[in-house]
N, CA and C of each residue as an Amber inpcrd file, in Angstrom:
protein
   720
   0.8020000  -1.0840000   0.0020000   0.1740000  -0.1270000   0.1010000
   0.9920000   1.2920000   0.0210000   0.3830000   2.2660000  -0.7120000
   1.1090000   3.4830000  -0.7540000   0.4160000   4.4310000   0.1620000
   0.7980000   5.4500000   0.6890000   0.2070000   6.4980000   1.2990000
   0.4190000   7.9280000   0.7360000  -0.4960000   8.5580000  -0.0010000
  -0.5490000   9.7240000  -0.8290000  -0.9630000  11.0400000  -0.2500000
   0.0260000  11.8120000  -0.0730000  -0.6280000  13.4290000   1.0200000
  -0.4560000  14.5160000   0.0920000  -1.4270000  15.2990000   0.1000000
  -1.2480000  16.8480000  -0.4260000  -1.2170000  17.8380000   0.5550000
  -0.1140000  18.5630000   1.0480000  -0.2550000  19.3320000   1.7070000
  -0.5020000  20.8370000   1.3280000  -1.6110000  21.2840000   1.2730000
  -1.7910000  22.5480000   0.6240000  -1.5860000  23.9840000   1.2840000
  -2.0450000  25.0430000   1.0220000  -1.8680000  26.1790000   1.7450000
  -2.6480000  26.2480000   3.0310000  -3.7100000  25.6480000   2.8040000
  -4.6740000  25.7880000   3.9410000  -5.2570000  24.3990000   4.7370000
  -4.7440000  23.2210000   3.9780000  -5.2710000  21.8940000   4.4440000
  -4.4420000  20.6760000   3.9890000  -4.9510000  19.6990000   4.6800000
  -4.0680000  18.5110000   3.9680000  -5.1200000  17.4650000   3.7900000
  -4.7420000  16.7100000   2.5630000  -5.6800000  15.8290000   2.0120000
  -4.8380000  14.6730000   1.8420000  -5.1990000  13.4320000   2.1880000
  -4.3590000  12.1200000   2.1560000  -5.2560000  11.0040000   1.6740000
  -4.7770000   9.9530000   1.0970000  -5.4720000   8.7600000   0.8560000
  -4.4600000   7.6300000   0.7000000  -4.6550000   6.3960000   1.0300000
  -4.0710000   5.1200000   0.9380000  -4.3890000   4.6480000  -0.6130000
  -3.4050000   4.1630000  -1.4700000  -3.7850000   3.4970000  -2.5240000
  -3.2540000   2.3600000  -2.5300000  -4.0480000   1.3900000  -3.5480000
  -3.5340000   0.2500000  -3.7140000  -3.1160000   0.1700000  -5.3080000
  -1.9630000   0.3880000  -5.5990000  -1.4930000   0.9030000  -6.8260000
  -2.2380000   2.4030000  -7.3220000  -3.0280000   2.3010000  -8.3930000
  -3.4400000   3.4010000  -9.0590000  -5.0330000   3.7410000  -8.4330000
  -5.4730000   2.7120000  -7.4500000  -6.6390000   2.8260000  -6.9230000
  -6.8660000   3.2690000  -5.5420000  -7.3260000   4.6410000  -5.4800000
  -7.3670000   5.1290000  -4.2890000  -8.5480000   4.6750000  -3.1150000
  -8.0790000   4.8220000  -2.0480000  -8.9320000   4.3810000  -1.1640000
  -9.5420000   5.3370000  -0.1920000  -9.7590000   5.2900000   0.9430000
 -10.3830000   6.2690000   1.8070000  -9.5680000   7.7100000   2.0330000
 -10.2730000   8.6650000   1.7470000  -9.7900000  10.1330000   1.6740000
  -9.8730000  10.7990000   3.0640000  -8.6070000  11.0760000   3.5510000
  -8.7490000  11.8590000   4.8120000  -8.3360000  13.2980000   4.6360000
  -8.7570000  14.2200000   5.4300000  -8.7060000  15.6890000   5.3030000
  -8.3640000  15.9830000   6.9080000  -7.3450000  17.3240000   6.8510000
  -7.0660000  17.6670000   8.2520000  -6.6460000  19.1730000   8.0840000
  -7.3340000  20.0210000   8.7950000  -6.9010000  21.3050000   8.7060000
  -6.3450000  21.7510000  10.4140000  -5.2090000  22.0800000  10.4270000
  -4.8020000  22.2080000  11.9510000  -3.1420000  22.4860000  11.6690000
  -2.6140000  22.5000000  12.7480000  -1.0970000  23.0770000  12.8730000
  -0.3080000  21.8080000  13.0940000  -0.9150000  20.5850000  13.3540000
  -0.0760000  19.4550000  13.7950000   0.1950000  18.6000000  12.7140000
   0.2970000  18.9920000  11.5220000   0.4850000  18.2240000  10.2140000
   1.1470000  16.9180000  10.3240000   2.4220000  17.1720000  10.9060000
   3.3210000  15.8470000  11.0710000   2.7850000  14.8160000  11.9430000
   2.1690000  15.3340000  12.9520000   1.5850000  14.3840000  13.9870000
   0.3590000  13.5420000  13.2160000  -0.3770000  14.1760000  12.6790000
  -1.4720000  13.5960000  11.7530000  -1.0740000  12.6890000  10.7630000
   0.2800000  12.8200000  10.0550000   0.6390000  12.0230000   9.2660000
   0.7920000  10.8340000   9.8120000   1.7350000  10.9650000  10.8500000
   2.4480000   9.8460000  11.8790000   1.2900000   8.8660000  12.1740000
   0.2080000   9.4960000  12.4070000  -1.0720000   8.8160000  13.1380000
  -1.7170000   7.9700000  12.0020000  -1.5190000   8.1720000  10.6920000
  -1.8940000   7.5640000   9.8030000  -1.0920000   6.1350000   9.3420000
  -0.0100000   6.2630000   9.7940000   1.2380000   5.2600000   9.5410000
   1.2000000   4.2150000  10.8120000   0.3400000   4.5310000  11.6920000
   0.5670000   3.7680000  13.0390000   0.0630000   2.3040000  13.0980000
  -1.0500000   2.3080000  12.1050000  -1.4930000   0.8360000  12.0610000
  -1.1210000   0.0360000  10.9370000  -0.6380000   0.7690000   9.7600000
  -0.0220000   0.1200000   8.6190000   1.0580000   0.8170000   8.2530000
   2.2920000   0.6390000   7.9650000   3.3200000   1.0640000   7.4220000
   3.3860000   1.0310000   5.8750000   3.3300000   2.2420000   5.2180000
   3.3580000   2.4460000   3.8900000   4.7140000   1.8660000   3.1630000
   4.6790000   1.0730000   2.1020000   5.5300000   0.7030000   1.2960000
   6.0490000   2.1490000   0.7830000   5.6360000   3.0440000   0.1920000
   5.9550000   4.2140000  -0.2970000   4.9750000   5.2790000   0.2780000
   5.6170000   6.3480000   0.8240000   4.7020000   7.7050000   0.9680000
   5.3090000   8.8140000   0.2670000   4.3560000   9.2850000  -0.5700000
   4.6640000  10.4410000  -1.4160000   3.8220000  11.5780000  -0.7810000
   4.6960000  12.5900000  -0.7350000   4.0560000  13.7940000  -0.2980000
   4.3450000  15.1340000  -1.0490000   3.3880000  15.7550000  -1.3330000
   3.5170000  17.1990000  -2.0880000   3.1050000  18.1230000  -1.2330000
   4.4020000  19.0570000  -1.0570000   4.0180000  20.0110000  -0.0970000
   4.1900000  21.4060000  -0.7190000   3.1710000  22.4400000  -0.4920000
   3.0760000  23.5330000  -0.9510000   4.3740000  24.4290000  -0.4800000
   4.8000000  24.2210000   0.8190000   6.1210000  25.0030000   1.0560000
   7.0310000  23.9210000   1.6700000   8.3440000  24.3120000   1.1910000
   9.6310000  23.4480000   1.7180000   9.2500000  23.1700000   3.3490000
   9.7670000  21.7460000   3.6710000   9.8840000  21.3880000   4.9870000
  10.9660000  21.2030000   5.2570000  11.4390000  21.4850000   6.8200000
  12.8120000  21.3660000   7.4130000  13.4710000  19.7540000   7.3370000
  14.6470000  19.7110000   7.4670000  15.2470000  18.3640000   7.1550000
  14.8510000  17.5880000   8.3500000  14.5300000  18.3590000   9.5230000
  14.3410000  17.5040000  10.9100000  12.6800000  16.8210000  10.4110000
  11.8530000  17.5670000   9.8700000  10.5700000  17.0610000   9.6440000
  10.6250000  15.8670000   8.5360000  11.6670000  16.0930000   7.4970000
  11.7440000  14.8960000   6.4250000  12.0290000  13.8270000   7.1040000
  12.9350000  13.9190000   8.1900000  13.6400000  12.8460000   8.7350000
  12.5530000  11.8920000   9.7010000  11.6740000  12.7240000  10.2410000
  10.6010000  11.9110000  11.1400000   9.6530000  11.3350000  10.0210000
   9.3940000  11.7850000   8.9860000   8.4990000  11.1970000   8.1740000
   9.2490000  10.2800000   7.2920000  10.5320000  10.2070000   7.2400000
  11.2910000   9.1140000   6.6860000  11.0700000   7.6620000   7.3970000
  11.0250000   7.9030000   8.6250000  10.9800000   6.9050000   9.7770000
   9.4690000   6.2350000   9.6250000   8.5940000   6.6660000   8.9630000
   7.1580000   6.1650000   8.8110000   6.8640000   5.2760000   7.6020000
   7.8530000   5.0800000   6.7370000   7.5960000   4.3470000   5.7100000
   8.9820000   3.6610000   5.0020000   8.6570000   2.7280000   4.2240000
   9.8900000   2.0890000   3.6160000  10.7280000   2.9400000   2.7630000
  10.0460000   3.7360000   1.9040000  10.5080000   4.7340000   1.0460000
   9.7060000   6.1610000   1.0740000  10.4580000   7.1820000   1.1060000
   9.4870000   8.5950000   0.9490000   9.9160000   9.2650000  -0.2340000
   9.0950000   9.6330000  -1.0060000   9.0000000  10.6870000  -2.1930000
   8.4490000  11.8910000  -1.7230000   9.3150000  13.0240000  -1.4050000
   9.0530000  14.2490000  -1.3730000   9.0550000  15.2090000  -2.4320000
   8.0550000  16.0070000  -2.5990000   7.5890000  16.8920000  -3.7520000
   7.5540000  18.1340000  -3.1100000   8.4820000  19.1420000  -3.1520000
   8.2360000  20.4810000  -2.8670000   9.2160000  21.3270000  -3.8910000
   9.3980000  22.5320000  -3.5620000  10.3360000  23.4570000  -4.4560000
  11.8390000  22.9420000  -4.3370000  12.5040000  22.2590000  -3.3530000
  13.6780000  21.6510000  -3.3630000  13.7500000  20.2180000  -3.6140000
  12.7630000  19.4080000  -3.8430000  12.7530000  18.0310000  -4.1550000
  11.8150000  17.8650000  -5.5360000  12.4160000  17.8590000  -6.4490000
  11.5860000  17.3130000  -7.6500000  11.9310000  16.4090000  -8.6310000
  12.8580000  15.8210000  -8.0170000  13.5350000  14.4890000  -8.6200000
  12.5000000  13.5710000  -9.5590000  11.4330000  13.3250000  -8.5940000
  10.4190000  12.1590000  -8.9850000   9.4570000  12.7980000 -10.2700000
   9.8280000  14.0950000 -10.5660000   9.0500000  14.5310000 -11.7500000
   9.9320000  14.8790000 -12.7700000  11.0430000  14.3920000 -12.7830000
  11.9660000  14.6170000 -14.0620000  11.4300000  13.9220000 -15.1690000
  10.8160000  12.8580000 -15.2980000  10.3670000  11.9620000 -16.5270000
   9.0100000  12.5330000 -16.9780000   8.3830000  13.5190000 -16.5910000
   7.1700000  13.8220000 -17.0460000   7.0480000  14.9970000 -17.9490000
   8.1790000  15.6300000 -18.2190000   8.2830000  16.5390000 -19.4100000
   7.5990000  17.7390000 -18.9090000   7.7760000  18.3510000 -17.6620000
   6.7850000  19.4660000 -16.9170000   7.9270000  20.6640000 -16.5660000
   7.5990000  21.9730000 -16.8750000   8.9500000  22.9180000 -16.4060000
   8.7100000  22.8880000 -14.8540000  10.0310000  23.5080000 -14.3980000
  10.3080000  23.3960000 -13.1610000   9.7050000  24.3400000 -12.2050000
   9.1870000  25.3740000 -12.8470000   8.4540000  26.5410000 -12.1440000
   7.3090000  25.9480000 -11.6940000   6.5260000  24.9900000 -12.1360000
   5.1570000  24.5120000 -11.5900000   5.2030000  23.8920000 -10.2820000
   4.3410000  24.3150000  -9.6460000   4.1430000  23.6940000  -8.2010000
   4.0460000  22.3270000  -8.3180000   4.0080000  21.5530000  -7.3110000
   4.0410000  20.0200000  -7.3180000   2.8300000  19.7370000  -7.4400000
   1.8950000  20.4340000  -6.9410000   0.1870000  19.8550000  -7.0670000
  -0.1650000  20.1810000  -8.3280000   0.1100000  21.2360000  -9.0210000
  -0.1520000  21.5080000 -10.6900000   0.4040000  20.4580000 -11.4050000
   1.6450000  20.1310000 -11.0690000   2.2360000  19.1670000 -11.9800000
   1.5350000  17.5790000 -11.6660000   1.0670000  17.4760000 -10.5450000
   0.4460000  16.2520000 -10.2160000  -0.9950000  16.2420000 -10.9900000
  -1.5870000  17.4470000 -10.8180000  -3.0810000  17.5050000 -11.6940000
  -2.8120000  17.2350000 -13.2040000  -1.6580000  17.9640000 -13.6590000
  -1.6330000  17.6830000 -15.0690000  -1.2050000  16.2270000 -15.4120000
  -0.3760000  15.4280000 -14.7700000  -0.0070000  14.1550000 -14.8760000
  -1.4750000  13.3970000 -15.0010000  -2.2550000  13.6730000 -13.8800000
  -3.5070000  12.8160000 -13.8180000  -4.3340000  13.1660000 -14.9800000
  -4.6020000  14.3430000 -15.3310000  -5.3020000  14.8160000 -16.6560000
  -4.7470000  14.0450000 -17.8870000  -3.4800000  13.9550000 -18.2190000
  -3.0950000  13.1800000 -19.3620000  -3.3830000  11.7070000 -19.2260000
  -3.4360000  11.1210000 -18.1310000  -3.8770000   9.8720000 -17.9010000
  -5.5520000   9.6830000 -18.0530000  -6.1960000  10.3870000 -17.6410000
  -7.6340000  10.1880000 -17.7140000  -8.2190000  10.3950000 -19.0460000
  -7.3970000  11.6600000 -20.0880000  -8.0870000  11.9380000 -21.1930000
  -6.9700000  11.7720000 -22.1320000  -6.3680000  10.5210000 -22.4080000
  -5.2800000  10.3990000 -23.3480000  -5.8370000  10.8410000 -24.8470000
  -4.9540000  11.5170000 -25.5250000  -5.2820000  11.9590000 -26.9810000
  -6.2650000  13.2140000 -26.8760000  -6.5600000  13.7700000 -25.8610000
  -7.3780000  14.9440000 -25.7460000  -6.8100000  16.1280000 -25.0390000
  -6.8350000  17.3510000 -25.5760000  -6.3850000  18.4340000 -24.9560000
  -7.1190000  18.6710000 -23.9240000  -6.6530000  19.5070000 -22.7680000
  -7.3210000  19.6010000 -21.6770000  -7.1470000  20.9190000 -20.9000000
  -8.1330000  21.4450000 -20.3340000  -7.8390000  22.7970000 -19.5140000
  -8.3830000  22.3950000 -17.8700000  -7.4290000  22.4690000 -17.2610000
  -7.7240000  22.1070000 -15.8760000  -7.7550000  23.4480000 -14.9750000
  -8.8790000  23.4540000 -14.1550000  -9.0660000  24.5770000 -13.2250000
  -8.8640000  24.0660000 -11.8220000  -8.1160000  24.5830000 -11.0250000
  -8.0850000  24.3320000  -9.6370000  -8.2510000  25.4720000  -8.8680000
  -9.4830000  25.0870000  -8.0060000 -10.2000000  26.0320000  -7.2590000
  -9.7930000  26.0300000  -5.8760000  -8.5660000  26.6640000  -5.3870000
  -8.1150000  26.7240000  -3.9870000  -7.7290000  28.0340000  -3.3890000
  -6.7010000  28.2330000  -2.5810000  -6.6860000  29.6180000  -2.2390000
  -6.1030000  30.4780000  -3.4340000  -5.5820000  30.0030000  -4.6340000
  -5.4300000  30.4560000  -5.8370000  -6.4320000  29.6780000  -6.8360000
  -6.7120000  30.5500000  -8.1310000  -7.1410000  29.6780000  -9.1400000
  -6.1360000  29.4100000  -9.9260000  -5.8570000  28.3000000 -10.3720000
  -4.8020000  27.8820000 -11.4270000  -5.4220000  27.2870000 -12.5720000
  -4.9620000  27.7150000 -13.8700000  -5.6120000  27.2460000 -14.7380000
  -4.4430000  26.8950000 -16.1240000  -4.3490000  25.5720000 -16.2350000
  -3.2540000  24.8160000 -16.9600000  -3.7800000  24.1860000 -18.2350000
  -3.0170000  24.2820000 -19.3830000  -3.6340000  23.6480000 -20.6970000
  -2.4050000  22.7810000 -21.1730000  -3.1990000  21.5560000 -21.6440000
  -2.3620000  20.5420000 -22.4720000  -2.6610000  20.3240000 -23.8910000
  -1.9220000  20.0150000 -24.6210000  -2.4320000  19.5740000 -26.1250000
  -2.8980000  18.2450000 -26.1060000  -3.4830000  17.6850000 -27.3900000
  -3.9040000  16.5710000 -27.4730000  -2.9100000  15.2060000 -27.4940000
  -1.4160000  15.6730000 -27.4500000  -0.4840000  14.8140000 -27.2230000
   0.0650000  14.8620000 -25.7090000  -0.6690000  15.5990000 -24.9680000
  -0.2440000  15.8300000 -23.4800000   0.8570000  16.6720000 -23.1780000
   1.4630000  17.4860000 -24.1700000   2.2770000  18.3770000 -23.9740000
   1.7100000  19.6210000 -23.0640000   2.5620000  19.9570000 -22.3310000
   2.2830000  21.2530000 -21.5280000   2.1920000  22.7420000 -22.1690000
   1.0120000  23.2350000 -22.5500000   1.1220000  24.5450000 -23.2800000
   1.4130000  25.7630000 -22.3690000   1.1220000  25.6520000 -20.9670000
   1.3510000  26.7760000 -20.0980000  -0.0490000  26.9170000 -19.2800000
   0.0740000  28.0560000 -18.2070000  -1.1420000  28.1880000 -17.4760000
  -1.0040000  29.5330000 -16.7540000  -1.9070000  29.9760000 -16.0010000
  -2.0830000  31.1830000 -15.4430000  -2.5790000  30.8330000 -13.7940000
  -2.1360000  31.8750000 -13.1630000  -2.4220000  31.9110000 -11.9620000
  -3.4100000  33.2180000 -11.3100000  -4.3950000  32.9140000 -10.7370000
  -5.3140000  34.1560000 -10.4190000  -5.8010000  33.9120000  -8.8890000
  -6.4070000  34.8250000  -8.4500000  -7.0440000  34.9240000  -6.9230000
  -8.0320000  33.9390000  -6.8780000  -7.9020000  32.9990000  -5.7520000
  -8.8880000  32.1190000  -5.5540000 -10.0990000  32.4930000  -4.9870000
 -11.5140000  31.9450000  -5.1310000 -12.6030000  32.3570000  -4.6990000
 -12.7340000  33.0430000  -3.3470000 -12.4160000  32.4500000  -2.5580000
 -12.3550000  32.9930000  -0.9630000 -11.2430000  34.1790000  -1.0000000
 -10.2970000  33.8470000  -1.4080000  -9.2780000  34.9220000  -1.4040000
  -9.7610000  36.3970000  -1.9500000 -10.6800000  36.2630000  -3.0150000
 -11.1050000  37.6420000  -3.5320000 -12.2010000  38.3360000  -2.6620000
 -13.0430000  37.5930000  -1.6170000 -13.7750000  38.1640000  -0.5580000
 -12.9530000  38.5810000   0.3630000 -11.7300000  38.0430000   0.8060000
 -10.7000000  38.4990000   1.9270000 -10.0430000  39.5110000   1.4500000
  -9.5820000  39.6650000   0.0990000  -9.0100000  40.8510000  -0.5970000
  -9.7930000  42.3050000  -0.5490000 -11.1980000  41.8950000  -0.8550000
 -11.8010000  43.2630000  -0.8880000 -11.9750000  43.5590000   0.7330000
 -12.0240000  42.8860000   1.7890000 -12.2340000  43.3150000   2.9660000
 -10.8740000  43.7660000   3.6010000  -9.8010000  43.1930000   3.1810000
  -8.6190000  43.5580000   3.7310000  -8.1030000  44.8650000   2.9860000
  -8.1870000  45.1390000   1.9530000  -7.6850000  46.3900000   1.2690000
  -8.6620000  47.4970000   1.0330000  -9.6810000  47.3390000   1.7270000
 -10.6750000  48.4950000   1.4560000 -11.5440000  48.6020000   2.9610000
 -11.1380000  49.7040000   3.3870000 -11.5220000  49.8160000   5.1870000
 -13.0270000  49.7870000   5.2520000 -14.0460000  49.8270000   3.9830000
 -15.4180000  49.9910000   4.3180000 -16.0040000  48.9070000   3.8390000
 -15.3370000  47.8610000   3.3610000 -16.2080000  46.7010000   2.7070000
 -16.0400000  45.4560000   3.8720000 -17.2560000  44.7280000   4.1470000
 -17.1880000  43.7880000   5.1000000 -16.5860000  42.3710000   4.3190000
 -16.2970000  41.3430000   5.4050000 -16.2230000  40.0020000   4.5600000
 -17.4330000  39.3180000   4.6200000 -17.7800000  38.8800000   3.2680000
 -18.7110000  38.2190000   2.7970000 -18.6960000  36.8370000   2.7530000
 -19.6140000  35.8310000   3.2000000 -19.6470000  34.5770000   3.0260000
 -19.8740000  34.2080000   1.8830000 -19.5100000  32.7390000   1.4650000
 -19.8090000  32.3860000   0.1430000 -21.4190000  32.2760000   0.0260000
 -21.9130000  33.0120000  -1.0990000 -23.4460000  32.9510000  -1.1670000
 -23.8130000  31.5940000  -1.7840000 -24.6580000  31.0250000  -1.4230000
 -25.4960000  29.7960000  -2.0660000 -25.9920000  30.0420000  -3.2770000
 -26.7670000  31.2850000  -3.3870000 -27.4660000  31.7490000  -4.6140000
 -27.3940000  33.1070000  -4.7470000 -26.2470000  33.5480000  -5.3190000
 -25.9360000  35.0110000  -5.5970000 -26.9640000  35.7690000  -6.6950000
 -27.3050000  37.0920000  -6.1450000 -27.9200000  37.7210000  -7.2300000
 -27.0540000  38.1170000  -8.3390000 -27.8150000  38.2380000  -9.4410000
 -27.1830000  38.8330000 -10.8160000 -26.8240000  40.2080000 -10.5130000
 -27.5310000  41.1620000  -9.9810000 -27.0010000  42.5020000  -9.5120000
 -27.4680000  42.7300000  -8.0790000 -26.3500000  43.3330000  -7.3730000
 -26.4720000  43.2320000  -5.8600000 -27.5770000  44.6480000  -5.4890000
 -28.2530000  44.3800000  -4.4390000 -28.9910000  45.6980000  -3.8520000
 -28.5690000  46.0310000  -2.4350000 -27.5400000  45.6760000  -2.1620000
 -26.8490000  46.0080000  -0.9340000 -25.2580000  45.9040000  -0.6990000
 -24.5830000  46.4390000  -0.0080000 -23.0860000  46.2520000  -0.2000000
 -22.8570000  44.7890000  -0.0640000 -23.3360000  43.8970000   0.7240000
 -22.8870000  42.5470000   0.8110000 -23.4690000  41.8090000  -0.2590000
 -24.5280000  42.0010000  -0.8390000 -25.0870000  41.1700000  -2.0990000
 -24.2580000  41.6870000  -3.4080000 -23.8320000  43.0100000  -3.2320000
 -22.8420000  43.7850000  -4.3990000 -21.6670000  42.9550000  -4.3550000
 -20.9020000  42.6900000  -3.2580000 -19.6760000  42.0950000  -3.3610000
 -20.0500000  40.6100000  -3.9120000 -20.9290000  39.9390000  -3.2810000
 -21.1330000  38.4160000  -3.5910000 -21.5280000  38.4030000  -5.0210000
 -22.4360000  39.0660000  -5.4770000 -22.5550000  39.1940000  -7.0200000
 -21.2420000  39.4920000  -7.7520000 -20.6190000  40.3700000  -7.3250000
 -19.3240000  40.8980000  -8.2780000 -18.4490000  39.7590000  -8.1670000
 -18.1010000  39.2030000  -6.9880000 -17.0920000  38.2490000  -6.8670000
 -17.4880000  37.0120000  -7.7110000 -18.6230000  36.4030000  -7.7000000
 -19.1840000  35.2960000  -8.4240000 -19.1550000  35.4500000  -9.7310000
 -19.7810000  36.7080000 -10.1180000 -20.0910000  37.1000000 -11.6430000
 -18.2870000  37.2770000 -12.2250000 -17.7680000  37.8820000 -11.5630000
 -16.4260000  38.1650000 -12.1670000 -15.6360000  36.7080000 -12.2180000
 -15.7630000  35.9380000 -11.3840000 -15.2690000  34.7080000 -11.5670000
 -15.6980000  33.7440000 -12.7770000 -17.0100000  33.7990000 -12.8980000
 -17.6150000  32.9600000 -13.9560000 -17.3590000  33.6690000 -15.1790000
 -17.0750000  34.8720000 -15.3620000 -16.6580000  35.4850000 -16.6280000
 -15.2770000  35.1440000 -17.0470000 -14.7190000  35.0930000 -16.0880000
 -13.1710000  34.6560000 -16.2120000 -12.9580000  33.3810000 -16.7150000
 -13.8380000  32.3910000 -15.9630000 -13.7640000  30.9810000 -16.4390000
 -14.4430000  30.8480000 -18.0240000 -15.5730000  31.3230000 -18.1350000
 -16.0300000  31.3590000 -19.6760000 -15.0280000  32.1590000 -20.6720000
 -14.2920000  32.8800000 -20.1620000 -13.2130000  33.5850000 -21.2360000
 -12.2660000  32.3710000 -21.6240000 -11.6730000  31.7780000 -20.4610000
 -10.8750000  30.8820000 -21.0370000 -11.2650000  29.3260000 -21.5380000
 -12.7180000  29.1120000 -21.2750000 -13.0920000  28.0810000 -22.0070000
 -13.5450000  28.5620000 -23.4920000 -13.9690000  29.6500000 -23.6060000
 -14.4530000  30.1040000 -25.0580000 -13.1770000  30.1310000 -25.9760000
 -11.9720000  30.4860000 -25.3600000 -10.6080000  30.4320000 -25.9940000
 -10.1000000  29.1430000 -26.3880000 -10.5180000  28.1030000 -25.6380000
 -10.1570000  26.8260000 -26.0010000 -11.4140000  25.6910000 -26.0140000
 -12.1140000  25.9810000 -27.1540000 -13.2790000  25.1140000 -27.2390000
 -13.3080000  23.7980000 -27.3720000 -12.0960000  22.9880000 -27.8310000
 -11.9910000  21.7950000 -28.0220000 -11.3940000  21.0430000 -26.7330000
 -11.2070000  21.6240000 -25.8660000 -10.4070000  21.0820000 -24.6570000
 -11.4340000  20.2900000 -23.8000000 -10.9980000  19.2380000 -23.1220000
 -11.6790000  18.7390000 -22.1160000 -11.6400000  19.5250000 -20.6890000
 -12.6880000  19.9820000 -20.0900000 -12.7300000  20.7770000 -19.0170000
 -12.7950000  20.1060000 -17.6930000 -11.7350000  20.2200000 -17.1240000
 -11.5680000  19.6640000 -15.8470000 -11.5460000  20.6150000 -14.4850000
 -12.5400000  20.3750000 -13.6960000 -12.4870000  21.2770000 -12.4040000
 -12.1740000  20.3730000 -11.2540000 -11.2140000  21.0260000 -10.3380000
 -10.6330000  20.1780000  -9.2250000 -10.5700000  21.3240000  -7.9190000
 -10.4280000  20.8960000  -6.6560000 -10.1750000  21.8840000  -5.7750000
 -11.3270000  22.1620000  -5.0180000 -11.3750000  22.6460000  -3.9130000
 -12.3840000  22.9290000  -2.9540000 -13.6950000  23.5240000  -3.4670000
 -13.5750000  24.4720000  -4.4390000 -14.6940000  25.1390000  -4.9990000
 -15.2190000  24.7570000  -6.4720000 -14.6590000  23.5450000  -6.6260000
 -14.9280000  23.0210000  -8.0010000 -16.4020000  22.7000000  -8.2320000
 -17.0460000  22.2030000  -7.2770000 -18.5260000  21.6310000  -7.5850000
 -19.4720000  22.8900000  -7.4730000 -19.0700000  23.9180000  -6.8360000
 -19.7470000  25.2620000  -6.5010000 -19.7270000  25.9480000  -7.8740000
 -18.6010000  25.8900000  -8.6860000 -18.6810000  26.4730000 -10.0310000
 -19.2910000  25.8960000 -11.4050000 -18.9020000  24.5520000 -11.0740000
 -19.4400000  23.4290000 -11.9630000 -20.9380000  23.4530000 -12.3740000
 -21.5510000  23.5890000 -11.1230000 -23.0000000  23.7680000 -11.1900000
 -23.6300000  25.0380000 -11.8130000 -22.6000000  26.1330000 -12.1020000
 -23.0080000  27.1860000 -12.7180000 -22.7380000  27.3820000 -14.1300000
 -22.0280000  26.4040000 -14.5870000 -21.5180000  26.4960000 -15.8250000
 -22.3370000  25.7240000 -16.9380000 -22.5580000  26.1500000 -17.9150000
 -23.4280000  25.6640000 -19.0850000 -22.7520000  24.4710000 -19.7980000
 -21.3280000  24.4560000 -19.7350000 -20.4280000  23.6130000 -20.5180000
 -20.6470000  22.2120000 -19.8760000 -20.0960000  21.3270000 -20.3940000
 -19.8330000  19.7310000 -19.8160000 -18.4180000  20.0670000 -19.2790000
 -18.5440000  19.6520000 -17.7150000 -17.4970000  19.6610000 -16.9380000
 -17.1730000  18.4260000 -16.1980000 -15.9880000  17.8910000 -16.2220000
 -15.6670000  16.7160000 -15.5310000 -14.8950000  17.1930000 -14.0220000
 -15.7350000  17.0350000 -12.9330000 -15.3450000  17.6070000 -11.6010000
 -14.5250000  16.0790000 -11.0670000 -13.1740000  16.2590000 -10.8980000
 -12.3040000  15.5520000 -10.1280000 -11.5880000  15.8840000  -9.0680000
 -12.4090000  15.6080000  -7.9290000 -11.9420000  16.2730000  -6.6620000
 -10.7650000  16.0390000  -6.2760000 -10.1000000  14.5580000  -6.6390000
  -8.7570000  14.2350000  -5.9970000  -8.0080000  13.8750000  -7.3360000
  -8.0660000  15.0790000  -8.0540000  -6.7740000  14.9670000  -9.0680000
  -5.7620000  15.0520000  -8.6960000  -5.2230000  15.7010000  -7.6030000
  -3.8340000  15.7210000  -7.3530000  -3.3060000  14.5150000  -6.4910000
  -4.2360000  13.8870000  -6.0150000  -3.9080000  12.3760000  -5.2790000
  -3.8590000  11.4490000  -6.4020000  -4.7440000  11.4510000  -7.5010000
  -4.4540000  10.6400000  -8.5600000  -3.0360000  10.9420000  -9.3550000
  -2.4270000  12.1730000  -9.5490000  -1.2390000  12.3910000 -10.0550000
  -0.1190000  11.9290000  -9.1390000  -0.2600000  12.0170000  -7.6760000
   0.5170000  11.4200000  -6.8690000   0.6170000   9.8290000  -7.0770000
  -0.3270000   9.1480000  -7.2820000  -0.3710000   7.7170000  -7.3120000
   0.4570000   7.4530000  -8.7680000   0.2820000   8.0150000 -10.0590000
   0.9750000   7.9610000 -11.1990000   2.3190000   8.1650000 -10.7480000
   2.8260000   9.2950000 -10.0180000   4.3480000   9.3510000  -9.8520000
   4.6980000   8.4170000  -9.1190000   4.0770000   8.1050000  -7.9460000
   4.4790000   6.7880000  -7.0510000   4.6070000   5.5430000  -8.0550000
   3.8300000   5.2850000  -8.9370000   3.8260000   4.1580000  -9.8870000
   4.8980000   4.1630000 -10.6320000   5.3430000   5.3440000 -11.2420000
   6.3910000   5.3610000 -12.2600000   7.8120000   5.0010000 -11.4070000
   7.8020000   5.7490000 -10.2930000   8.9860000   5.5330000  -9.3700000
   9.1550000   4.0170000  -8.9150000   8.1960000   3.3820000  -8.6350000
   8.0840000   1.9750000  -8.1340000   8.5320000   0.9680000  -9.3640000
   8.0330000   1.4420000 -10.8260000   8.4430000   0.5400000 -11.8940000
   9.8560000   0.8080000 -12.2230000  10.3220000   2.0810000 -11.9740000
  11.6480000   2.3400000 -12.5030000  12.7770000   1.8100000 -11.4810000
  12.3010000   1.4770000 -10.1520000  13.2290000   1.0940000  -9.3710000
  13.0260000  -0.6390000  -8.8300000  11.9960000  -1.0500000  -9.6520000
  11.9490000  -2.5760000  -9.1160000  12.7210000  -3.4260000 -10.2200000
């Protein structure tokens, strides 16, 4: 069994996998990330533990995690060796790289447009041969609400609206309508400019926006974990 872990900007997501088949998904949002990972390995020691982290970790933390498994694959800004065979640029964060690898696997022979709705909104494109065409980074959904509140003294922090109005009739509804509509217009612009691409939504707000789109959307909530399984599989095959 392999243990796959994505440490994002605000939360951790993990899954045991039997090869490319993902099992139970675990989520953790707290400060004791290392303790949580160690707890996952107490009942069963993984053959391989693959971790993609948004921020580099200390050598001390890496040493603790190494003791929890037979082999540790660490992916962060300083550890990218496991990505060397996937023909992706080094500037891509490890979670974006994993998502692209998974998209290639899920849609062979198809161009893809991958939208990851997290603290940031990332948009990545591949061609029909799986080649990486490039991508963009924008403010995430909740980050837009927080930015309006932080950088304007007069605007309140608004919660995610269930059913935003088309036009606001108060400060709160104007913020909600503006943020949601602005993001929908942004998504629609990318989709219109790549009409033949398979549209993949992932990340925390993927379902929220997929329900508001008129296009056919593939929502793959665990796209990064699927990519980590493929990266692990490639490592195991290479070293067996």
